[in-house]
mmCIF entry with sequence, helices, sheets and N, C-alpha, C, O atoms, coordinates in Angstrom:
data_MODEL
# 
_entry.id   MODEL 
# 
_entity.id                         1 
_entity.type                       polymer 
_entity.pdbx_number_of_molecules   1 
# 
_entity_poly.entity_id                      1 
_entity_poly.type                           'polypeptide(L)' 
_entity_poly.nstd_linkage                   no 
_entity_poly.nstd_monomer                   no 
_entity_poly.pdbx_seq_one_letter_code       MSVCPICRRNPTAPEYKPFCSRRCADVDLQRWLSGAYVLPVDDEDEAPPEEGP 
_entity_poly.pdbx_seq_one_letter_code_can   MSVCPICRRNPTAPEYKPFCSRRCADVDLQRWLSGAYVLPVDDEDEAPPEEGP 
_entity_poly.pdbx_strand_id                 A 
# 
loop_
_entity_poly_seq.entity_id 
_entity_poly_seq.num 
_entity_poly_seq.mon_id 
_entity_poly_seq.hetero 
1 1  MET n 
1 2  SER n 
1 3  VAL n 
1 4  CYS n 
1 5  PRO n 
1 6  ILE n 
1 7  CYS n 
1 8  ARG n 
1 9  ARG n 
1 10 ASN n 
1 11 PRO n 
1 12 THR n 
1 13 ALA n 
1 14 PRO n 
1 15 GLU n 
1 16 TYR n 
1 17 LYS n 
1 18 PRO n 
1 19 PHE n 
1 20 CYS n 
1 21 SER n 
1 22 ARG n 
1 23 ARG n 
1 24 CYS n 
1 25 ALA n 
1 26 ASP n 
1 27 VAL n 
1 28 ASP n 
1 29 LEU n 
1 30 GLN n 
1 31 ARG n 
1 32 TRP n 
1 33 LEU n 
1 34 SER n 
1 35 GLY n 
1 36 ALA n 
1 37 TYR n 
1 38 VAL n 
1 39 LEU n 
1 40 PRO n 
1 41 VAL n 
1 42 ASP n 
1 43 ASP n 
1 44 GLU n 
1 45 ASP n 
1 46 GLU n 
1 47 ALA n 
1 48 PRO n 
1 49 PRO n 
1 50 GLU n 
1 51 GLU n 
1 52 GLY n 
1 53 PRO n 
# 
_struct_asym.id          A 
_struct_asym.entity_id   1 
# 
loop_
_struct_conf.conf_type_id 
_struct_conf.id 
_struct_conf.pdbx_PDB_helix_id 
_struct_conf.beg_label_comp_id 
_struct_conf.beg_label_asym_id 
_struct_conf.beg_label_seq_id 
_struct_conf.pdbx_beg_PDB_ins_code 
_struct_conf.end_label_comp_id 
_struct_conf.end_label_asym_id 
_struct_conf.end_label_seq_id 
_struct_conf.pdbx_end_PDB_ins_code 
_struct_conf.beg_auth_comp_id 
_struct_conf.beg_auth_asym_id 
_struct_conf.beg_auth_seq_id 
_struct_conf.end_auth_comp_id 
_struct_conf.end_auth_asym_id 
_struct_conf.end_auth_seq_id 
_struct_conf.pdbx_PDB_helix_class 
_struct_conf.details 
_struct_conf.pdbx_PDB_helix_length 
HELX_P HELX_P1 AA1 PRO A 14 ? TYR A 16 ? PRO A 14 TYR A 16 5 ? 3  
HELX_P HELX_P2 AA2 ARG A 22 ? SER A 34 ? ARG A 22 SER A 34 1 ? 13 
HELX_P HELX_P3 AA3 ASP A 43 ? ASP A 45 ? ASP A 43 ASP A 45 5 ? 3  
# 
_struct_conf_type.id          HELX_P 
_struct_conf_type.criteria    ? 
_struct_conf_type.reference   ? 
# 
loop_
_atom_site.group_PDB 
_atom_site.id 
_atom_site.type_symbol 
_atom_site.label_atom_id 
_atom_site.label_alt_id 
_atom_site.label_comp_id 
_atom_site.label_asym_id 
_atom_site.label_entity_id 
_atom_site.label_seq_id 
_atom_site.pdbx_PDB_ins_code 
_atom_site.Cartn_x 
_atom_site.Cartn_y 
_atom_site.Cartn_z 
_atom_site.occupancy 
_atom_site.B_iso_or_equiv 
_atom_site.pdbx_formal_charge 
_atom_site.auth_seq_id 
_atom_site.auth_comp_id 
_atom_site.auth_asym_id 
_atom_site.auth_atom_id 
_atom_site.pdbx_PDB_model_num 
ATOM 1   N N  . MET A 1 1  ? 0.837   -1.149 0.011   1.00 0.00 ? 1  MET A N  1 
ATOM 2   C CA . MET A 1 1  ? -0.049  -0.012 -0.026  1.00 0.00 ? 1  MET A CA 1 
ATOM 3   C C  . MET A 1 1  ? 0.890   1.219  0.037   1.00 0.00 ? 1  MET A C  1 
ATOM 4   O O  . MET A 1 1  ? 1.844   1.276  0.813   1.00 0.00 ? 1  MET A O  1 
ATOM 5   N N  . SER A 1 2  ? 0.554   2.201  -0.835  1.00 0.00 ? 2  SER A N  1 
ATOM 6   C CA . SER A 1 2  ? 1.329   3.418  -0.877  1.00 0.00 ? 2  SER A CA 1 
ATOM 7   C C  . SER A 1 2  ? 0.865   4.446  0.053   1.00 0.00 ? 2  SER A C  1 
ATOM 8   O O  . SER A 1 2  ? -0.270  4.384  0.525   1.00 0.00 ? 2  SER A O  1 
ATOM 9   N N  . VAL A 1 3  ? 1.686   5.396  0.346   1.00 0.00 ? 3  VAL A N  1 
ATOM 10  C CA . VAL A 1 3  ? 1.400   6.466  1.297   1.00 0.00 ? 3  VAL A CA 1 
ATOM 11  C C  . VAL A 1 3  ? 1.264   7.771  0.531   1.00 0.00 ? 3  VAL A C  1 
ATOM 12  O O  . VAL A 1 3  ? 1.867   7.990  -0.519  1.00 0.00 ? 3  VAL A O  1 
ATOM 13  N N  . CYS A 1 4  ? 0.411   8.650  1.138   1.00 0.00 ? 4  CYS A N  1 
ATOM 14  C CA . CYS A 1 4  ? 0.121   9.920  0.489   1.00 0.00 ? 4  CYS A CA 1 
ATOM 15  C C  . CYS A 1 4  ? 1.435   10.756 0.381   1.00 0.00 ? 4  CYS A C  1 
ATOM 16  O O  . CYS A 1 4  ? 2.186   10.824 1.355   1.00 0.00 ? 4  CYS A O  1 
ATOM 17  N N  . PRO A 1 5  ? 1.717   11.383 -0.774  1.00 0.00 ? 5  PRO A N  1 
ATOM 18  C CA . PRO A 1 5  ? 2.966   12.131 -1.033  1.00 0.00 ? 5  PRO A CA 1 
ATOM 19  C C  . PRO A 1 5  ? 2.872   13.491 -0.358  1.00 0.00 ? 5  PRO A C  1 
ATOM 20  O O  . PRO A 1 5  ? 3.917   14.134 -0.257  1.00 0.00 ? 5  PRO A O  1 
ATOM 21  N N  . ILE A 1 6  ? 1.731   14.008 0.120   1.00 0.00 ? 6  ILE A N  1 
ATOM 22  C CA . ILE A 1 6  ? 1.634   15.230 0.738   1.00 0.00 ? 6  ILE A CA 1 
ATOM 23  C C  . ILE A 1 6  ? 1.842   15.125 2.330   1.00 0.00 ? 6  ILE A C  1 
ATOM 24  O O  . ILE A 1 6  ? 2.761   15.714 2.899   1.00 0.00 ? 6  ILE A O  1 
ATOM 25  N N  . CYS A 1 7  ? 0.962   14.372 2.951   1.00 0.00 ? 7  CYS A N  1 
ATOM 26  C CA . CYS A 1 7  ? 1.129   14.309 4.399   1.00 0.00 ? 7  CYS A CA 1 
ATOM 27  C C  . CYS A 1 7  ? 2.137   13.148 4.871   1.00 0.00 ? 7  CYS A C  1 
ATOM 28  O O  . CYS A 1 7  ? 2.680   13.192 5.975   1.00 0.00 ? 7  CYS A O  1 
ATOM 29  N N  . ARG A 1 8  ? 2.319   12.231 4.064   1.00 0.00 ? 8  ARG A N  1 
ATOM 30  C CA . ARG A 1 8  ? 3.180   11.066 4.270   1.00 0.00 ? 8  ARG A CA 1 
ATOM 31  C C  . ARG A 1 8  ? 2.821   10.260 5.550   1.00 0.00 ? 8  ARG A C  1 
ATOM 32  O O  . ARG A 1 8  ? 3.673   9.582  6.125   1.00 0.00 ? 8  ARG A O  1 
ATOM 33  N N  . ARG A 1 9  ? 1.562   10.352 5.970   1.00 0.00 ? 9  ARG A N  1 
ATOM 34  C CA . ARG A 1 9  ? 1.048   9.683  7.120   1.00 0.00 ? 9  ARG A CA 1 
ATOM 35  C C  . ARG A 1 9  ? 0.073   8.567  6.775   1.00 0.00 ? 9  ARG A C  1 
ATOM 36  O O  . ARG A 1 9  ? 0.151   7.461  7.309   1.00 0.00 ? 9  ARG A O  1 
ATOM 37  N N  . ASN A 1 10 ? -0.877  8.894  5.840   1.00 0.00 ? 10 ASN A N  1 
ATOM 38  C CA . ASN A 1 10 ? -2.042  8.109  5.580   1.00 0.00 ? 10 ASN A CA 1 
ATOM 39  C C  . ASN A 1 10 ? -1.855  7.276  4.299   1.00 0.00 ? 10 ASN A C  1 
ATOM 40  O O  . ASN A 1 10 ? -1.137  7.719  3.403   1.00 0.00 ? 10 ASN A O  1 
ATOM 41  N N  . PRO A 1 11 ? -2.444  6.137  4.183   1.00 0.00 ? 11 PRO A N  1 
ATOM 42  C CA . PRO A 1 11 ? -2.444  5.446  2.906   1.00 0.00 ? 11 PRO A CA 1 
ATOM 43  C C  . PRO A 1 11 ? -3.320  6.110  1.952   1.00 0.00 ? 11 PRO A C  1 
ATOM 44  O O  . PRO A 1 11 ? -4.237  6.823  2.361   1.00 0.00 ? 11 PRO A O  1 
ATOM 45  N N  . THR A 1 12 ? -3.102  5.925  0.673   1.00 0.00 ? 12 THR A N  1 
ATOM 46  C CA . THR A 1 12 ? -3.873  6.533  -0.406  1.00 0.00 ? 12 THR A CA 1 
ATOM 47  C C  . THR A 1 12 ? -5.275  6.053  -0.413  1.00 0.00 ? 12 THR A C  1 
ATOM 48  O O  . THR A 1 12 ? -5.558  4.893  -0.113  1.00 0.00 ? 12 THR A O  1 
ATOM 49  N N  . ALA A 1 13 ? -6.175  6.965  -0.763  1.00 0.00 ? 13 ALA A N  1 
ATOM 50  C CA . ALA A 1 13 ? -7.583  6.532  -0.886  1.00 0.00 ? 13 ALA A CA 1 
ATOM 51  C C  . ALA A 1 13 ? -7.889  6.361  -2.414  1.00 0.00 ? 13 ALA A C  1 
ATOM 52  O O  . ALA A 1 13 ? -7.439  7.180  -3.215  1.00 0.00 ? 13 ALA A O  1 
ATOM 53  N N  . PRO A 1 14 ? -8.602  5.370  -2.790  1.00 0.00 ? 14 PRO A N  1 
ATOM 54  C CA . PRO A 1 14 ? -8.870  5.110  -4.230  1.00 0.00 ? 14 PRO A CA 1 
ATOM 55  C C  . PRO A 1 14 ? -9.582  6.401  -4.903  1.00 0.00 ? 14 PRO A C  1 
ATOM 56  O O  . PRO A 1 14 ? -9.250  6.750  -6.036  1.00 0.00 ? 14 PRO A O  1 
ATOM 57  N N  . GLU A 1 15 ? -10.490 7.040  -4.228  1.00 0.00 ? 15 GLU A N  1 
ATOM 58  C CA . GLU A 1 15 ? -11.163 8.156  -4.870  1.00 0.00 ? 15 GLU A CA 1 
ATOM 59  C C  . GLU A 1 15 ? -10.329 9.441  -5.000  1.00 0.00 ? 15 GLU A C  1 
ATOM 60  O O  . GLU A 1 15 ? -10.687 10.370 -5.722  1.00 0.00 ? 15 GLU A O  1 
ATOM 61  N N  . TYR A 1 16 ? -9.155  9.455  -4.240  1.00 0.00 ? 16 TYR A N  1 
ATOM 62  C CA . TYR A 1 16 ? -8.295  10.702 -4.298  1.00 0.00 ? 16 TYR A CA 1 
ATOM 63  C C  . TYR A 1 16 ? -6.832  10.242 -4.783  1.00 0.00 ? 16 TYR A C  1 
ATOM 64  O O  . TYR A 1 16 ? -5.893  11.031 -4.682  1.00 0.00 ? 16 TYR A O  1 
ATOM 65  N N  . LYS A 1 17 ? -6.668  9.053  -5.269  1.00 0.00 ? 17 LYS A N  1 
ATOM 66  C CA . LYS A 1 17 ? -5.296  8.569  -5.548  1.00 0.00 ? 17 LYS A CA 1 
ATOM 67  C C  . LYS A 1 17 ? -4.525  9.604  -6.432  1.00 0.00 ? 17 LYS A C  1 
ATOM 68  O O  . LYS A 1 17 ? -5.077  10.138 -7.393  1.00 0.00 ? 17 LYS A O  1 
ATOM 69  N N  . PRO A 1 18 ? -3.364  9.843  -6.114  1.00 0.00 ? 18 PRO A N  1 
ATOM 70  C CA . PRO A 1 18 ? -2.436  9.235  -5.171  1.00 0.00 ? 18 PRO A CA 1 
ATOM 71  C C  . PRO A 1 18 ? -2.460  9.834  -3.766  1.00 0.00 ? 18 PRO A C  1 
ATOM 72  O O  . PRO A 1 18 ? -1.538  9.608  -2.982  1.00 0.00 ? 18 PRO A O  1 
ATOM 73  N N  . PHE A 1 19 ? -3.509  10.597 -3.440  1.00 0.00 ? 19 PHE A N  1 
ATOM 74  C CA . PHE A 1 19 ? -3.608  11.302 -2.169  1.00 0.00 ? 19 PHE A CA 1 
ATOM 75  C C  . PHE A 1 19 ? -4.457  10.505 -1.221  1.00 0.00 ? 19 PHE A C  1 
ATOM 76  O O  . PHE A 1 19 ? -5.127  9.558  -1.633  1.00 0.00 ? 19 PHE A O  1 
ATOM 77  N N  . CYS A 1 20 ? -4.444  10.878 0.072   1.00 0.00 ? 20 CYS A N  1 
ATOM 78  C CA . CYS A 1 20 ? -5.316  10.213 1.047   1.00 0.00 ? 20 CYS A CA 1 
ATOM 79  C C  . CYS A 1 20 ? -6.629  10.898 1.277   1.00 0.00 ? 20 CYS A C  1 
ATOM 80  O O  . CYS A 1 20 ? -7.541  10.288 1.835   1.00 0.00 ? 20 CYS A O  1 
ATOM 81  N N  . SER A 1 21 ? -6.772  12.159 0.867   1.00 0.00 ? 21 SER A N  1 
ATOM 82  C CA . SER A 1 21 ? -8.011  12.940 1.106   1.00 0.00 ? 21 SER A CA 1 
ATOM 83  C C  . SER A 1 21 ? -8.110  14.063 0.116   1.00 0.00 ? 21 SER A C  1 
ATOM 84  O O  . SER A 1 21 ? -7.162  14.342 -0.618  1.00 0.00 ? 21 SER A O  1 
ATOM 85  N N  . ARG A 1 22 ? -9.236  14.700 0.091   1.00 0.00 ? 22 ARG A N  1 
ATOM 86  C CA . ARG A 1 22 ? -9.514  15.889 -0.707  1.00 0.00 ? 22 ARG A CA 1 
ATOM 87  C C  . ARG A 1 22 ? -8.539  16.990 -0.280  1.00 0.00 ? 22 ARG A C  1 
ATOM 88  O O  . ARG A 1 22 ? -8.006  17.687 -1.144  1.00 0.00 ? 22 ARG A O  1 
ATOM 89  N N  . ARG A 1 23 ? -8.293  17.167 0.996   1.00 0.00 ? 23 ARG A N  1 
ATOM 90  C CA . ARG A 1 23 ? -7.438  18.176 1.498   1.00 0.00 ? 23 ARG A CA 1 
ATOM 91  C C  . ARG A 1 23 ? -6.093  18.039 0.954   1.00 0.00 ? 23 ARG A C  1 
ATOM 92  O O  . ARG A 1 23 ? -5.540  19.048 0.517   1.00 0.00 ? 23 ARG A O  1 
ATOM 93  N N  . CYS A 1 24 ? -5.452  16.821 0.928   1.00 0.00 ? 24 CYS A N  1 
ATOM 94  C CA . CYS A 1 24 ? -4.107  16.667 0.389   1.00 0.00 ? 24 CYS A CA 1 
ATOM 95  C C  . CYS A 1 24 ? -4.107  16.946 -1.091  1.00 0.00 ? 24 CYS A C  1 
ATOM 96  O O  . CYS A 1 24 ? -3.154  17.542 -1.592  1.00 0.00 ? 24 CYS A O  1 
ATOM 97  N N  . ALA A 1 25 ? -5.107  16.553 -1.799  1.00 0.00 ? 25 ALA A N  1 
ATOM 98  C CA . ALA A 1 25 ? -5.222  16.817 -3.246  1.00 0.00 ? 25 ALA A CA 1 
ATOM 99  C C  . ALA A 1 25 ? -5.295  18.382 -3.433  1.00 0.00 ? 25 ALA A C  1 
ATOM 100 O O  . ALA A 1 25 ? -4.673  18.904 -4.358  1.00 0.00 ? 25 ALA A O  1 
ATOM 101 N N  . ASP A 1 26 ? -5.976  19.057 -2.647  1.00 0.00 ? 26 ASP A N  1 
ATOM 102 C CA . ASP A 1 26 ? -6.079  20.528 -2.805  1.00 0.00 ? 26 ASP A CA 1 
ATOM 103 C C  . ASP A 1 26 ? -4.772  21.146 -2.478  1.00 0.00 ? 26 ASP A C  1 
ATOM 104 O O  . ASP A 1 26 ? -4.372  22.094 -3.155  1.00 0.00 ? 26 ASP A O  1 
ATOM 105 N N  . VAL A 1 27 ? -4.068  20.671 -1.476  1.00 0.00 ? 27 VAL A N  1 
ATOM 106 C CA . VAL A 1 27 ? -2.771  21.226 -1.167  1.00 0.00 ? 27 VAL A CA 1 
ATOM 107 C C  . VAL A 1 27 ? -1.833  21.046 -2.331  1.00 0.00 ? 27 VAL A C  1 
ATOM 108 O O  . VAL A 1 27 ? -1.095  21.978 -2.652  1.00 0.00 ? 27 VAL A O  1 
ATOM 109 N N  . ASP A 1 28 ? -1.817  19.884 -2.993  1.00 0.00 ? 28 ASP A N  1 
ATOM 110 C CA . ASP A 1 28 ? -1.016  19.662 -4.146  1.00 0.00 ? 28 ASP A CA 1 
ATOM 111 C C  . ASP A 1 28 ? -1.401  20.616 -5.299  1.00 0.00 ? 28 ASP A C  1 
ATOM 112 O O  . ASP A 1 28 ? -0.510  21.172 -5.941  1.00 0.00 ? 28 ASP A O  1 
ATOM 113 N N  . LEU A 1 29 ? -2.657  20.810 -5.568  1.00 0.00 ? 29 LEU A N  1 
ATOM 114 C CA . LEU A 1 29 ? -3.196  21.721 -6.522  1.00 0.00 ? 29 LEU A CA 1 
ATOM 115 C C  . LEU A 1 29 ? -2.714  23.161 -6.277  1.00 0.00 ? 29 LEU A C  1 
ATOM 116 O O  . LEU A 1 29 ? -2.284  23.849 -7.202  1.00 0.00 ? 29 LEU A O  1 
ATOM 117 N N  . GLN A 1 30 ? -2.794  23.586 -5.051  1.00 0.00 ? 30 GLN A N  1 
ATOM 118 C CA . GLN A 1 30 ? -2.305  24.898 -4.654  1.00 0.00 ? 30 GLN A CA 1 
ATOM 119 C C  . GLN A 1 30 ? -0.911  25.123 -4.881  1.00 0.00 ? 30 GLN A C  1 
ATOM 120 O O  . GLN A 1 30 ? -0.531  26.222 -5.286  1.00 0.00 ? 30 GLN A O  1 
ATOM 121 N N  . ARG A 1 31 ? -0.059  24.126 -4.642  1.00 0.00 ? 31 ARG A N  1 
ATOM 122 C CA . ARG A 1 31 ? 1.400   24.213 -4.846  1.00 0.00 ? 31 ARG A CA 1 
ATOM 123 C C  . ARG A 1 31 ? 1.618   24.372 -6.389  1.00 0.00 ? 31 ARG A C  1 
ATOM 124 O O  . ARG A 1 31 ? 2.445   25.196 -6.777  1.00 0.00 ? 31 ARG A O  1 
ATOM 125 N N  . TRP A 1 32 ? 0.979   23.689 -7.197  1.00 0.00 ? 32 TRP A N  1 
ATOM 126 C CA . TRP A 1 32 ? 1.115   23.868 -8.614  1.00 0.00 ? 32 TRP A CA 1 
ATOM 127 C C  . TRP A 1 32 ? 0.703   25.269 -9.033  1.00 0.00 ? 32 TRP A C  1 
ATOM 128 O O  . TRP A 1 32 ? 1.468   25.939 -9.726  1.00 0.00 ? 32 TRP A O  1 
ATOM 129 N N  . LEU A 1 33 ? -0.474  25.737 -8.640  1.00 0.00 ? 33 LEU A N  1 
ATOM 130 C CA . LEU A 1 33 ? -0.928  27.014 -9.064  1.00 0.00 ? 33 LEU A CA 1 
ATOM 131 C C  . LEU A 1 33 ? -0.091  28.160 -8.556  1.00 0.00 ? 33 LEU A C  1 
ATOM 132 O O  . LEU A 1 33 ? -0.012  29.183 -9.236  1.00 0.00 ? 33 LEU A O  1 
ATOM 133 N N  . SER A 1 34 ? 0.543   28.054 -7.397  1.00 0.00 ? 34 SER A N  1 
ATOM 134 C CA . SER A 1 34 ? 1.281   29.098 -6.814  1.00 0.00 ? 34 SER A CA 1 
ATOM 135 C C  . SER A 1 34 ? 2.768   29.136 -7.383  1.00 0.00 ? 34 SER A C  1 
ATOM 136 O O  . SER A 1 34 ? 3.503   30.096 -7.155  1.00 0.00 ? 34 SER A O  1 
ATOM 137 N N  . GLY A 1 35 ? 3.164   28.055 -8.124  1.00 0.00 ? 35 GLY A N  1 
ATOM 138 C CA . GLY A 1 35 ? 4.461   28.021 -8.621  1.00 0.00 ? 35 GLY A CA 1 
ATOM 139 C C  . GLY A 1 35 ? 5.506   27.331 -7.722  1.00 0.00 ? 35 GLY A C  1 
ATOM 140 O O  . GLY A 1 35 ? 6.711   27.457 -7.942  1.00 0.00 ? 35 GLY A O  1 
ATOM 141 N N  . ALA A 1 36 ? 5.033   26.627 -6.742  1.00 0.00 ? 36 ALA A N  1 
ATOM 142 C CA . ALA A 1 36 ? 6.006   26.023 -5.861  1.00 0.00 ? 36 ALA A CA 1 
ATOM 143 C C  . ALA A 1 36 ? 6.703   24.850 -6.550  1.00 0.00 ? 36 ALA A C  1 
ATOM 144 O O  . ALA A 1 36 ? 7.857   24.545 -6.250  1.00 0.00 ? 36 ALA A O  1 
ATOM 145 N N  . TYR A 1 37 ? 6.051   24.244 -7.404  1.00 0.00 ? 37 TYR A N  1 
ATOM 146 C CA . TYR A 1 37 ? 6.676   23.144 -8.224  1.00 0.00 ? 37 TYR A CA 1 
ATOM 147 C C  . TYR A 1 37 ? 7.263   23.817 -9.452  1.00 0.00 ? 37 TYR A C  1 
ATOM 148 O O  . TYR A 1 37 ? 6.524   24.447 -10.209 1.00 0.00 ? 37 TYR A O  1 
ATOM 149 N N  . VAL A 1 38 ? 8.537   23.709 -9.671  1.00 0.00 ? 38 VAL A N  1 
ATOM 150 C CA . VAL A 1 38 ? 9.178   24.240 -10.872 1.00 0.00 ? 38 VAL A CA 1 
ATOM 151 C C  . VAL A 1 38 ? 10.098  23.252 -11.480 1.00 0.00 ? 38 VAL A C  1 
ATOM 152 O O  . VAL A 1 38 ? 10.622  22.413 -10.748 1.00 0.00 ? 38 VAL A O  1 
ATOM 153 N N  . LEU A 1 39 ? 10.344  23.274 -12.751 1.00 0.00 ? 39 LEU A N  1 
ATOM 154 C CA . LEU A 1 39 ? 11.356  22.474 -13.375 1.00 0.00 ? 39 LEU A CA 1 
ATOM 155 C C  . LEU A 1 39 ? 12.577  23.271 -13.676 1.00 0.00 ? 39 LEU A C  1 
ATOM 156 O O  . LEU A 1 39 ? 12.493  24.358 -14.246 1.00 0.00 ? 39 LEU A O  1 
ATOM 157 N N  . PRO A 1 40 ? 13.741  22.738 -13.293 1.00 0.00 ? 40 PRO A N  1 
ATOM 158 C CA . PRO A 1 40 ? 14.976  23.517 -13.559 1.00 0.00 ? 40 PRO A CA 1 
ATOM 159 C C  . PRO A 1 40 ? 15.204  23.731 -15.058 1.00 0.00 ? 40 PRO A C  1 
ATOM 160 O O  . PRO A 1 40 ? 14.938  22.849 -15.874 1.00 0.00 ? 40 PRO A O  1 
ATOM 161 N N  . VAL A 1 41 ? 15.684  24.876 -15.387 1.00 0.00 ? 41 VAL A N  1 
ATOM 162 C CA . VAL A 1 41 ? 16.041  25.227 -16.762 1.00 0.00 ? 41 VAL A CA 1 
ATOM 163 C C  . VAL A 1 41 ? 17.437  25.573 -16.835 1.00 0.00 ? 41 VAL A C  1 
ATOM 164 O O  . VAL A 1 41 ? 17.933  26.335 -16.005 1.00 0.00 ? 41 VAL A O  1 
ATOM 165 N N  . ASP A 1 42 ? 18.150  25.030 -17.836 1.00 0.00 ? 42 ASP A N  1 
ATOM 166 C CA . ASP A 1 42 ? 19.534  25.401 -18.119 1.00 0.00 ? 42 ASP A CA 1 
ATOM 167 C C  . ASP A 1 42 ? 19.598  26.362 -19.200 1.00 0.00 ? 42 ASP A C  1 
ATOM 168 O O  . ASP A 1 42 ? 19.428  25.952 -20.348 1.00 0.00 ? 42 ASP A O  1 
ATOM 169 N N  . ASP A 1 43 ? 19.836  27.660 -18.969 1.00 0.00 ? 43 ASP A N  1 
ATOM 170 C CA . ASP A 1 43 ? 19.821  28.696 -19.955 1.00 0.00 ? 43 ASP A CA 1 
ATOM 171 C C  . ASP A 1 43 ? 20.918  28.491 -21.021 1.00 0.00 ? 43 ASP A C  1 
ATOM 172 O O  . ASP A 1 43 ? 20.758  28.975 -22.141 1.00 0.00 ? 43 ASP A O  1 
ATOM 173 N N  . GLU A 1 44 ? 21.963  27.831 -20.729 1.00 0.00 ? 44 GLU A N  1 
ATOM 174 C CA . GLU A 1 44 ? 23.043  27.627 -21.652 1.00 0.00 ? 44 GLU A CA 1 
ATOM 175 C C  . GLU A 1 44 ? 22.563  26.792 -22.834 1.00 0.00 ? 44 GLU A C  1 
ATOM 176 O O  . GLU A 1 44 ? 23.132  26.929 -23.917 1.00 0.00 ? 44 GLU A O  1 
ATOM 177 N N  . ASP A 1 45 ? 21.578  25.959 -22.698 1.00 0.00 ? 45 ASP A N  1 
ATOM 178 C CA . ASP A 1 45 ? 21.121  25.081 -23.855 1.00 0.00 ? 45 ASP A CA 1 
ATOM 179 C C  . ASP A 1 45 ? 20.263  25.828 -24.852 1.00 0.00 ? 45 ASP A C  1 
ATOM 180 O O  . ASP A 1 45 ? 19.953  25.282 -25.911 1.00 0.00 ? 45 ASP A O  1 
ATOM 181 N N  . GLU A 1 46 ? 19.872  27.036 -24.562 1.00 0.00 ? 46 GLU A N  1 
ATOM 182 C CA . GLU A 1 46 ? 18.981  27.851 -25.408 1.00 0.00 ? 46 GLU A CA 1 
ATOM 183 C C  . GLU A 1 46 ? 19.959  28.599 -26.374 1.00 0.00 ? 46 GLU A C  1 
ATOM 184 O O  . GLU A 1 46 ? 21.002  29.135 -25.998 1.00 0.00 ? 46 GLU A O  1 
ATOM 185 N N  . ALA A 1 47 ? 19.507  28.572 -27.647 1.00 0.00 ? 47 ALA A N  1 
ATOM 186 C CA . ALA A 1 47 ? 20.252  29.283 -28.674 1.00 0.00 ? 47 ALA A CA 1 
ATOM 187 C C  . ALA A 1 47 ? 19.901  30.705 -28.557 1.00 0.00 ? 47 ALA A C  1 
ATOM 188 O O  . ALA A 1 47 ? 18.760  31.050 -28.251 1.00 0.00 ? 47 ALA A O  1 
ATOM 189 N N  . PRO A 1 48 ? 20.941  31.623 -28.815 1.00 0.00 ? 48 PRO A N  1 
ATOM 190 C CA . PRO A 1 48 ? 20.644  32.979 -28.739 1.00 0.00 ? 48 PRO A CA 1 
ATOM 191 C C  . PRO A 1 48 ? 19.739  33.401 -29.911 1.00 0.00 ? 48 PRO A C  1 
ATOM 192 O O  . PRO A 1 48 ? 19.764  32.748 -30.954 1.00 0.00 ? 48 PRO A O  1 
ATOM 193 N N  . PRO A 1 49 ? 18.952  34.459 -29.773 1.00 0.00 ? 49 PRO A N  1 
ATOM 194 C CA . PRO A 1 49 ? 18.035  34.861 -30.849 1.00 0.00 ? 49 PRO A CA 1 
ATOM 195 C C  . PRO A 1 49 ? 18.853  35.351 -32.051 1.00 0.00 ? 49 PRO A C  1 
ATOM 196 O O  . PRO A 1 49 ? 19.854  36.041 -31.861 1.00 0.00 ? 49 PRO A O  1 
ATOM 197 N N  . GLU A 1 50 ? 18.469  35.025 -33.228 1.00 0.00 ? 50 GLU A N  1 
ATOM 198 C CA . GLU A 1 50 ? 19.234  35.461 -34.402 1.00 0.00 ? 50 GLU A CA 1 
ATOM 199 C C  . GLU A 1 50 ? 18.815  36.918 -34.697 1.00 0.00 ? 50 GLU A C  1 
ATOM 200 O O  . GLU A 1 50 ? 17.666  37.326 -34.527 1.00 0.00 ? 50 GLU A O  1 
ATOM 201 N N  . GLU A 1 51 ? 19.825  37.658 -35.146 1.00 0.00 ? 51 GLU A N  1 
ATOM 202 C CA . GLU A 1 51 ? 19.538  39.054 -35.454 1.00 0.00 ? 51 GLU A CA 1 
ATOM 203 C C  . GLU A 1 51 ? 19.161  39.253 -36.950 1.00 0.00 ? 51 GLU A C  1 
ATOM 204 O O  . GLU A 1 51 ? 19.792  38.658 -37.823 1.00 0.00 ? 51 GLU A O  1 
ATOM 205 N N  . GLY A 1 52 ? 18.203  40.035 -37.224 1.00 0.00 ? 52 GLY A N  1 
ATOM 206 C CA . GLY A 1 52 ? 17.789  40.232 -38.570 1.00 0.00 ? 52 GLY A CA 1 
ATOM 207 C C  . GLY A 1 52 ? 18.636  41.245 -39.287 1.00 0.00 ? 52 GLY A C  1 
ATOM 208 O O  . GLY A 1 52 ? 19.483  41.858 -38.637 1.00 0.00 ? 52 GLY A O  1 
ATOM 209 N N  . PRO A 1 53 ? 18.483  41.471 -40.550 1.00 0.00 ? 53 PRO A N  1 
ATOM 210 C CA . PRO A 1 53 ? 19.264  42.394 -41.283 1.00 0.00 ? 53 PRO A CA 1 
ATOM 211 C C  . PRO A 1 53 ? 19.081  43.812 -41.031 1.00 0.00 ? 53 PRO A C  1 
ATOM 212 O O  . PRO A 1 53 ? 19.746  44.640 -41.654 1.00 0.00 ? 53 PRO A O  1 
# 
């Protein structure tokens, strides 16, 4: 049985999987909406913009 990734105390509930409750699902959604979860970006991989004539 897996554990809720937010509270890490309760087992997951089938109706809220992978969370244990609506509260933990809402906490996760709020983290996404507020920008708490971000993917790292390496600016060196981006090509510089080409200059026009």
